[in-house]
N, C-alpha and C positions, 0 to 999 in steps of 0.2 A: 180510423187506424188503419196504416198500410203493412202489410208483412212483405218485405223485399228482401231476397237472399241474391249476393253477388258473388260470384266466382271469378278471382282474377289471378291470372300467370303474369308474371314479369316475364318479357321476351328478352332475351340474348340478344347482342348489338346486331349479330349476322339477320334477325328475323325483325328487328326493331329498323333499323335503316337499310329497308330491303327493297332495292328498285323493281323485284317482282312482284311486290305486294301480296305476297302469299298470306299473310294474318288476313288483310282486308278480303281477301278472295274466299278465304274459309268463314269469315262473319257474314258473307253475301249468300254463299250456298246455304248457311243454316237459317237465315232470315228470310230469304226468297219464298213468297207465298206458293202455297202448293196444298194438296190434298193429305200428302202424307209426310209432311214435316212435324217437326219434335213440338213446336208449337201446337199444333192440332192435336196431338196424343195426347199433351198433358192438358188441355182444353176440355177434350172428351174424357179424361179421368177426373175432372173437376180438381185438380191439384194448382191451376194458375188463373190467374185473370187476364195477364199480358207478360211478355218475354222483348227481351232484346239482346242483342250480339253486337257487339262493337270492339274498334280497337282506339284508344284512349292515348292520348300524345299526354300525357301528364307532366312527362320530362324532355319535352322536344322528340325530334325525329330519333334520336338515339335511345330513347329509354322509355319505350312504349308497353301498353298493357293489353291484353286479350281480356274481354271482359264478357260474362252473362249473366245476365239481371231478370230474375224470375221472380215478379209481383205473385205471391203465393195466396191462395183461398187458406181457410183455417183448415181444411183439409190437409192441402198441400204444406202445411207447417207440421201439422201432426204426423203426415207420411215424409217427412222431410225426405227420408233416405230414398224414397220411390222418387220423388220430385227431382233430386240430384242425379240419380241412377238413370232417368230418361238422358240426360244432358250427354254421361259419358257413355250410354248406348250409340247415341249419335255419332259420337266422335270415332265410336270402333267402328262402325259402319262406313264411316267417310276414311277410315284407317284403313279397312280391307279392300275398298273398290277405290281409291283416290279421288280425287277432283276433275271431272272430265274437263278437256279443253273447251266446250262449247260454253261453259259456264264463266271461262275465261273471258274468252271471247264477246260473251254478251255483257259480262259487267264492263269490260272495257271499250265497247261501241256504245253504253248507256253513258259512261262518263265522259266519254267524247261529246255525245249528243249534249249532255247536260249542260258542258260548260260553252257549247255552242250557241247553245240558245237559253241561256241562263237570264231571269228579268233583270230589269233593271232595279238597281237598289239604291237606297240614299248612298248620296257621294261620299259623305264621312266613314259611313260603315264601310263601304268597298273599299275605302283609302287604308282603314284600319285592317281590313282584312288581307289585301295585297300586302301592307307592308309587315305583317307578321309572318306571311309565308315566304317572302323573299328571300330571307335570310338561310332558308333550308336549300335553298337551290341555286346555282350558278345562271347569271342573266343570259347566258348563251343557249338555254335550255328552257328557262322559266318559261310558262308553267307546266310544261309537257310531263316532266317527272313527279309533279304534286297531282296531276289528274290520270293519268294513265300509268298502268303496268308496263314494266320495258319488254318482258315476253314471258311466258307461259313456262313454268319452272315445277313440274311434278314432285321432282325431289325435294323441293324446298316446302312445299308442303306438306310433304309427308313428316318431315324433319319436324315441321310445327306439331302436327298431330301425333308425333312420339312425345314431343313435350308436354301437351296437355293432360297431365297425367294427376289424380286424387294427390299423390305425394307433394307435388308442385305446385299445389293451388292454395291459394287464401280464399277463405269461407267466410261471409261475413253476412249475420242475420237480423234483422231489424223486425221485431215482432214483440207483443204484449208477454211479460212474465207468466201469465196466466195459459198461454199456450205452449210456452217453451218449456217451462218448468225452470227455468233458470232467472235467479235473483241476482242482479247486476253487483257487483262489490268493488267496482272502480270506478274513478271519475275522471274523464279528460279534462286537461290543463287549462285549456283556454276558454270553452263555453259550459263548462259543469257537467257535461253529457255524462250520465251513469251507463256503465258498460261492464261486459265479464267475457274473459278470456277463456276457453275451454278446448281441450284438444278432442279432435274429431274421432268418435268410439272407433276403435280396431275393426271391428264387425262390418262397419259401413266402410269404412277403406278399403277393406278386401272385396268386398261386394263391387264396389265401383271399379275397382281395379280390373276385377275378371268379368266386367262388362261385355256382352256380347250383341251385336248389330240384333237391332227389334225389327221384326219385319213390317211394322207398322209405320218405320221411318225410315224414308228412301231419299235418295238425291231428287232434288227437282228436276222435273224435263224441260226443254227448251221452253222459254217464255212464249208464248203465242201473241203477248200485247206488244212486245219489241217491233218499233215502226221499221217497216221496210222502203216505205216511200215517203220522201220528205217534200215533193215538190207542192207548189202553192196554186190555189185555184184563181181564178181571174179576180182581182179586185176592181174591176169596172162595176161597180154596185153603188148605191147609194150610201152615203157616211152615218145616215142617220138608220135606225132600224124601220124596219115596214112590217106591216101584218100579213102573215101570209094564211091564216085561217081564223074563223070563227064561228062557232055554231053552239048548241046549248052544252055541248060536251066542255067547253073551254075555248081559248083564246092563244095563238102564237105568233110569236116574233121573229124574224131572222136579220141578222146584220153580219156584214162581212168583216166591219172594222177594218177598212184598208190600210190605216196609218201602220199597222202591226205587219209585217213582212215575215212573219214566223209560220212554221207548219204546227200550227197549236190551235186547238177549239176550246169555248166553254159552251156548256149546256146546263139550264138552269129548269127545274119543274118545279111548280108548288101545285102540290094536290089537297084540296078541300073536301073534306067529307062530313058528313052529318054526325059521324061519331068522334069528331074531334071538337070538342066544347072547350069554352072559356072558363075551365075550372080545374081544382087540384086534382080532383079523380080522372079527370079525363087526360091531364097532362101527365098521370102514372099510367095508365094504359097505353097511350103512345108510345113513354119511354122504354116499357117493358118490351115492347112490340119492336122498337129500335134496337134495344140489345139483343133480342133472338136474332132479328133480321143479320145484324153486322156480325154476330157468330155464324151463321148459314153462310153467308157471302165474303169470310175474311180467306178462304185460299184464292178466290178469285180476286177482290178487291186489293189484297196483300201483293198478289203477282203482278196486277197491272200498276199499282203504285211503285215497284221496284222498276217498271219500265216506263215511268213519267206520266202517268195516267192514273190520276187521283179520283176517289169520291169522297163526297162529305154530305153528311144527311144533318138535318136540323129540323126540330120541332120548335112550333110556337103555340098560343093557344088557340089558333085557328084552322092550322095546316101543317102538311108535311112537305117539309124541302128538300131536293136533291141536287146536288150540284156535281157534275162530270168535267174534269178541266185537265189538259195536258197536251200530249202531242195528239193531232187530230185524225191520223190514219184508221185507229181502231177505236176512236172514240164511241162510234155509233153503235159497235159491237159491243162493248161495255156495257152500255145505257140498254140495250135490248136484253143482255143477260142479265142485270140488275132488276129490271122491270118484270122480267118473266117469274123472278124469285119472290117478290112483295108479296103476291096475294097468298101464295103457297105454304104449304108444311109447316105447321103450328107445332110450339113445342109441345114435349111431353110434360107430364106433370113435374119429373124430377128435374128438367132444366127450368122450368116455370119457377120451382122453389128455388133455383141458382139465382137466377135473377132478380127476384124479389130480394133474398140476401143480399146481392151485390148493390141494389138500389139502398137498399137500407141501411147498408154501412158508409154509402157514399151521403147519405142525407144525414146519420149520424155524424160523420167527421165535418160536416160543415158547421155545427157546433163551436168547433175548432178554430175556425177561420178566423184572421183579423176582424177586430170589433168592426172597423170601415165596410169590411166586405159582406158583413152580416147587415149592416144599416144599410149599405148601398141596395142589397137585394131585398129589403124589406120597402125602401122608398121605390123603386122600382117597379115592385108587386102594388103599390099603392097610386102610381101614376098610370101605368099600362092594365086596362081593364083585360083581366081574365089572367093576368101574369101570377104564378105563384111562388112562394118561398119554399125552400126545400123543408122545412119545418112542417107546412101546411100537406106537403106531398106525403110527408113522411106517416101523417094521421091517415092518410087517405089509402097509404100502401097496406096498412094492416088491415083495411076493410076489403080488399079484391080478392078474388076467389078464382079459383083455375077456370071453374066453368065460365066466369062472368067474363076473362080474358078472352077465351076461345069463341066467344059471342062476339068480342070486340074483334078478334083477329079475322072472323068469318064475314062481318058486316063492314070493314072499314073500306074495302075499295068497291061495294056494290052500288054505292052510289056517289060519283064523285063530280067535281068540276076541277079541271086542270089550267092551270098558266104554266105558258113555256117561251123560252128565250134560247134560240141556238144562234150561234156567231164564231167570227175567228174563221180559218182555213178550213171552211165548208161550203160546198156550193147551195145554189137555192135550191136545187133539186134533193140535194143530201138533206137540206132541213125540213123539207116537205115530206120526203120519206121518213126521216124520225119521227117526224111529226103523226104519220099514219102509224107507225109501230106503236107509239104511245096509244094513241085512241083504239088501235085493236086491244092492245089488253086490259085498257080501263073503261074502255064507253061501255056499261053495262046500262045505268040507268042514271042519267043527267041530274046533276045536283043545282037544282034554280039558283040563279043569284039571288032572287027576292027572298029564298029561305035561308040566306047565309047570314048569320050575326055580322054585324057591323063592328069594326075595331073603334075602340073607344079611348079617349085618354081624359085624365084628371084636368077638370077646371074648376079652381079655387074660387069662393066667393068674392065679391069685388067689397066688400064691405064688413064684414065678420074676418076675424083672424087677427096676428097670424096665429099658427096652431102647432102644437107639439106633442111628439109621441116618445115616450121614453121606455127602454125596456133593458133588463138586466139579462146580462150574458156570462158564459161559462169560460169564454176565452180570456187571455191575460189584454190588458189595456183597455183604453176607453174611445169612444170617438163620437164626432158630432157632425151631422151633415145637414144643410140647409137648403130647399129648395124655394127658388123665387119664380112664379108664374109671370111672364112676361106679356101673356095675352096672346091674341090668335097672330096668325103668320099673315105678314104681308111681305114682298121683298124690300120695301125698304126698312121696315121694322127687322127684319132678319138681318141686313146691310150691317145696321147700326148695333144689333146685338153681337153681329163677328168681330167686328172693330173693339168695342168695348171689353168683350169676352177676353180678346187678346193682351188687352191692356190688365185687366182685371188679374189674368192668370199670373202674371210676373208679379203684381204689385201684393196679391195675396200670399205668394209663396216666401217673398221677401220679407213681409209683415209678420205673419203666423209662424213663419219656420225660422228663418235666418235671424231676426232680429226678437223677436218673443222665445223663440225655442219651445214651441209648445208640443211640437210634435215633429216624427220623422218622416211623415205624411203629409203635405199639404197641398191642395191642387182645388182647382175650380175648371168648369166648362161649361160651355153653352150648347144647346142643342134643339130640334125642332122635330116634336114627336105629334103625327096625324094633325098636323098644320095649327100646332101648338108652340112657343116658343118656352124655353124653359133656361133658367141660370143654377148652377148647383155650386155648392163649396162643402170641402170635407177635410177633416183631420182627424188623424191615428195617434194618440198620444199615449205615453207612458207616465206622464208626468201632471196633466191637468183633468179637472173632473169635467164630464161633456157639458154641463150648465156654464162653467165658466168658457171652455172652447165657442158656445153657441153666443154668449155676450161680448167676445172678442170678436166674433165674426160681424155681428152688428154695429158695434164700435168703429169696425175696420170698413166697412159699408158707409156708414155716415159722415166718417171723416173724409173718404176716397169721394164721394158725391158732392160734399163742400167745396172740395178744393179741385172739382173735375176737370176746369179748364187749365188749372196748374199741372194735375197730373198727367192731362191729355191734350198738350197745345196743338195748336193746329200744326205745325210741321210733323210733329208725331203723328196726328192723325192722320196727314196726309202717305206718311211713311207705312202704316199698317194698311191703310187701304190700299195704295198700291202693291204690297206683302199679300193682302188676302186676294186682291184679283190675278195676280200670278200664281198662287196657290191652286184656284180654282180652274185656272187655265191649264195648268201643267201637273196637277196631283196625279193624275190618272196615268201611270209612268209603266204599266203593262196592259195585255190584252185581259188578264182577269180583273184586274181594277176597272177598266172600261166596262167591261161587262157587266161587273157589278153594280156599277152605276146604270147602265140602260135597265139591268133589271127593276133597280128601285124605282125608275123613271115610268117602264112601260106599266108596271101594275100598284105602286103606291102612290104614284104621282099620274095615275090614268093617260099614260101613254104623250104626257107631255115631255118632249124630248128636247125641248128648248130652255127647259127648267136652269139649267146652268148658265147659259146666255142670258137669261132674264136677272140671276143673281148677280152676273158680273155686271149687267147694266145698271143694276140698281146700288151696286157700289160705286161704280162709277159717276153715278148723278147724285149722290148723297153730299150735300153742303156740310160744310164744319159747323153751323149754327143749327141746323137741322140735327145732326148728331147728338151735339150737346144737349138739346131738348128732348129728344128721345131717351138718351140715357139716363138724365136726371128722372125722367119720368119711369124708367126701369126700376131704378134703385132707390127712389126716394121712399120715406116710411108711411107716405099715404099710400102706397103698392103695398095693402097687408096681405097680398095673397102668397103667404110663406108658408112652406111646411119644415118642420124641423124634426128630424130623428135623431135620437139620443142612444148611445148603447154603452151601459157602464158594465166595464169588465172586472177583472179581479187585478188590484193593486196591492203590493206588499205591504205600502203604507200612504194612504193615498192622501193628498193634501184637500179635506174638504171640511167644511163645517157643520158642526154638531148643533141641530136644532136643541136649546133647553129651555125653561122659564126661569123668571128673576130669582124663584126661592130655590133654585139649584145650585147658585153659585156657592154657598158655603159648602155643600157636599163636595163639589168638586174640585174646590180652591182653596185658598188660606189666606188670613189678612195678616200681614207683616208690618210690624212699626221699624220706623226709620232708625237706621244704625248710624251713629255718628263716627 
């Protein structure tokens, strides 16, 4: 259950259709990451989990809204007047100081950089975006007026700040009645949602109206991560990644990626530690650690992100991963600052309890996910060794003590093995220097590769099966998921799987959703995990029972396989084959996508950087008759390597057969005589 407070002000025409973008400048100033922001103050007081400030174009450029959204903790709901007070204290502070010109210049400069170096997008999405935007500006200036503010206008900003008062604000709170003490007494017309309208207490309004600037909430200083130099390093380098270091502490690769002539870089780090184990208990400890780390780093990371330099953390059963991507000039500096913080500053007991409560809420909320999402989470945990469901983590979370977490935090980086990839607008020397910084921070005791647990994937038996797992859930709706194990990876088998999956995806959707109308989500996909091939199918339904859906899956597969040559004639095979080849050769549209590919090939495929070329060659060399033979082998009922997951949720009036005995008929029905 999320607790969300939204404060909305409707802007007058002169502040909505405003070439100086005063409202956007104020939102930028409040959002800008820094140590003395209102976000950090609210977070320190344990009143919020997250916060956003934005300007919404709900009614076009002439009808805009200024909006502050707080995702509140339980304490934040109970102390709602204080949570909102901090926002008005922020506005009061900005009212007294104004928004300085350096923030205007910073925002405008970054807006120009983001437009100039935007990543390649899907052509259709780009056309839609441009089409929507062109109606708001004449072609002789487009898109300058949409991207940049015309000039710095402190009077317009002051006019906006004077408008943002408690009396002119609409407050909306989404939270359980048990927390708010308010029982909904109205029902929304279209979706039937329950709600209540209540006046804001006058003492709250007076408190907020009289708000004074808070000493712990200040204007952000100039952003140190705004790039000053956008020059490109030499592209006279090999097009494939090259190994720049390997020792007992880790391995590092570098690639200039010369096809992308932009001042951007991407850095990947994968940190392995014996403290990270493939079980739910370790997953909880690692997740609590990341929660604390991102809280500590938030001022730094948010400041960098606003300047086009982002950081992403990820945790899997075997390693902690870190990615830094964006404008390249300050990227090594950001990475160094992040790495310095990672082994330091464990949380206090009070902070630890907050993180535990936050995780508990997240894990409990997962029970309200769509049935198909819960089924997929369970299926993924069964297929990938060491992957855990949120319910498994919830059970373990309750057993973790503060002392155990402190031991985990202390030992996490005592013994490590690190895999690194640096690329983009970085020189070889910069990559080598950054790798040395990584080694300097983490190279304490090596974590031998021989001691590291191997990644494993499910391999279903050839002669037993198929298998079925069924579970009841609390969410609305039902779901059925089917996984077919298609055996070990070979380039030829992967090529056949991809072409077959492309045809299956369209036919499955058409049959299960369009024609049979079994559910509003119906999809299928093919994947390769740890050199093993899988095909999956899933449907989310509010009308059909899970068993019924599964039987329809099998009937679809049997019928499709029997008429395989009709469903995929040679002409269609050739079209899909050409499309798959083109997709593999062109799907990496920007530096980050290409670096993600190199990262996967460097460490998952053991440095086989010709992997994509081999896949293309396998597609090119696959004859139609061989494709038919492999496809029939994948789908035939003789392939009993199948695992189904059925999730039965709550339906108001399910169409389900009730099991009875013959002698029960007289008690549930009656015999009627013929009526002439």
